[in-house]
C-alpha positions as a printed NumPy array, in Angstrom:
array([[-15.753,  17.481, -39.435],
       [-12.177,  18.149, -39.012],
       [ -9.252,  20.521, -39.623],
       [ -7.052,  19.44 , -42.51 ],
       [ -4.668,  22.456, -42.349],
       [ -4.28 ,  26.235, -41.817],
       [ -5.926,  28.082, -44.337],
       [ -4.232,  31.563, -44.647],
       [ -2.794,  34.31 , -42.565],
       [ -4.262,  37.793, -42.852],
       [ -1.665,  40.705, -42.595],
       [ -1.63 ,  44.515, -42.727],
       [  1.2  ,  45.661, -44.606],
       [  2.971,  48.676, -45.34 ],
       [  2.952,  48.853, -49.039],
       [  0.678,  46.194, -50.832],
       [  2.745,  46.474, -54.475],
       [  6.493,  45.982, -52.548],
       [  4.784,  43.212, -50.621],
       [  3.332,  41.489, -53.67 ],
       [  6.454,  41.597, -55.526],
       [  8.831,  40.583, -52.773],
       [  6.668,  37.51 , -51.979],
       [  6.806,  36.698, -55.614],
       [ 10.812,  37.31 , -56.065],
       [ 11.597,  35.43 , -52.678],
       [  9.04 ,  32.667, -52.72 ],
       [  7.06 ,  32.746, -56.025],
       [  4.239,  33.651, -54.294],
       [  1.426,  34.641, -57.042],
       [ -1.519,  37.132, -56.655],
       [ -4.806,  35.345, -57.129],
       [ -7.21 ,  37.987, -55.915],
       [ -7.083,  41.622, -55.319],
       [ -9.393,  44.623, -54.463],
       [ -9.856,  47.831, -52.574],
       [-11.52 ,  48.081, -49.091],
       [-11.699,  51.591, -47.367],
       [ -9.494,  52.994, -50.099],
       [ -6.545,  50.748, -49.852],
       [ -5.627,  47.604, -51.943],
       [ -5.636,  44.37 , -50.543],
       [ -5.176,  40.622, -52.271],
       [ -4.413,  37.197, -51.737],
       [ -0.891,  35.794, -52.766],
       [ -0.78 ,  31.904, -52.891],
       [  2.214,  29.596, -53.404],
       [  0.622,  25.952, -53.585],
       [ -1.581,  25.552, -50.475],
       [ -0.131,  28.605, -48.775],
       [ -2.163,  31.41 , -48.655],
       [ -1.717,  35.227, -47.36 ],
       [ -4.367,  37.65 , -47.252],
       [ -2.665,  40.974, -47.193],
       [ -4.321,  44.568, -46.815],
       [ -2.093,  47.758, -47.354],
       [ -1.939,  50.243, -44.147],
       [  0.917,  52.414, -44.899],
       [  0.493,  54.529, -41.647],
       [  0.138,  51.391, -39.138],
       [  3.503,  50.699, -36.758],
       [  4.443,  46.949, -36.601],
       [  5.772,  46.14 , -33.174],
       [  8.103,  43.588, -32.819],
       [  7.385,  40.812, -30.369],
       [  9.681,  42.142, -27.69 ],
       [  8.057,  45.571, -28.067],
       [  4.769,  44.305, -27.79 ],
       [  5.859,  41.784, -24.733],
       [  7.513,  45.061, -23.106],
       [  3.67 ,  46.827, -23.56 ],
       [  1.666,  43.712, -22.349],
       [  0.38 ,  43.389, -25.894],
       [  0.055,  39.9  , -27.247],
       [  2.099,  39.123, -30.598],
       [  2.516,  36.836, -33.488],
       [  6.422,  35.935, -33.162],
       [  6.765,  34.61 , -36.509],
       [  4.897,  32.708, -39.206],
       [  6.734,  29.241, -40.876],
       [  6.697,  28.652, -44.908],
       [  8.078,  25.241, -45.563],
       [ 11.198,  24.9  , -48.206],
       [ 12.13 ,  21.397, -49.657],
       [ 15.233,  22.582, -51.227],
       [ 18.306,  24.346, -49.017],
       [ 20.719,  25.103, -51.838],
       [ 17.878,  26.934, -53.712],
       [ 16.85 ,  28.861, -50.709],
       [ 20.423,  29.923, -49.964],
       [ 20.852,  30.962, -53.997],
       [ 17.841,  33.21 , -53.137],
       [ 19.039,  34.474, -49.729],
       [ 22.092,  35.579, -51.858],
       [ 20.224,  36.958, -55.138],
       [ 17.933,  38.945, -52.869],
       [ 20.238,  40.092, -50.349],
       [ 18.048,  38.608, -47.492],
       [ 19.079,  39.319, -44.056],
       [ 18.966,  35.982, -41.885],
       [ 18.31 ,  37.085, -38.17 ],
       [ 19.765,  35.49 , -35.341],
       [ 23.203,  35.109, -36.774],
       [ 22.252,  32.362, -39.465],
       [ 20.068,  29.291, -39.816],
       [ 19.325,  27.748, -36.617],
       [ 19.354,  23.978, -36.25 ],
       [ 16.166,  22.359, -34.478],
       [ 16.038,  18.647, -33.472],
       [ 14.47 ,  17.596, -36.763],
       [ 14.408,  20.806, -38.842],
       [ 16.961,  23.663, -39.917],
       [ 15.295,  27.408, -40.138],
       [ 16.34 ,  30.524, -41.397],
       [ 14.481,  33.613, -40.043],
       [ 14.067,  36.609, -41.989],
       [ 11.621,  39.696, -42.358],
       [  9.224,  40.789, -45.252],
       [  9.211,  44.325, -46.4  ],
       [  6.861,  45.334, -43.526],
       [  8.849,  43.409, -40.998],
       [  6.674,  40.509, -40.489],
       [  9.258,  37.668, -39.08 ],
       [  9.033,  34.779, -41.25 ],
       [ 10.571,  31.214, -40.145],
       [ 11.829,  29.239, -43.261],
       [ 11.643,  25.835, -42.406],
       [ 13.358,  22.938, -44.004],
       [ 12.392,  19.554, -42.28 ],
       [ 15.042,  16.804, -42.338],
       [ 14.234,  14.069, -45.125],
       [ 11.428,  16.924, -45.89 ],
       [  9.13 ,  15.087, -43.502],
       [  7.462,  16.407, -40.621],
       [  8.689,  14.33 , -37.495],
       [  8.011,  14.699, -33.739],
       [  9.128,  12.215, -31.298],
       [  6.244,  10.683, -29.006]])
């Protein structure tokens, strides 16, 4: 047995419909499964092998990583989505009026990353690897 990839993230969101529509417009995710649990909508959205399972919880508060750390609470700093076309991504940023955090993209040793937030406030790293290949120095 071996792990071949991360399967999915499971996130609570303020508004299910708004979140599904945002991920469709920004990343071309499609709603592939949906239902209702405890009176609230949930679903799975997919783009290629990337899966997000989302549950609507409109009354919950999302603490950012700094607020969580101040309260000694573990946190998810961000999750990453990989892209393969910088020009198309930059067109999407402009078309959807997406705010890029940290004063713009950040150059890492082998990639370029834009940090954004979804409608609930989950931070997303949008990563473009140099030459479209994941590389680490040994």
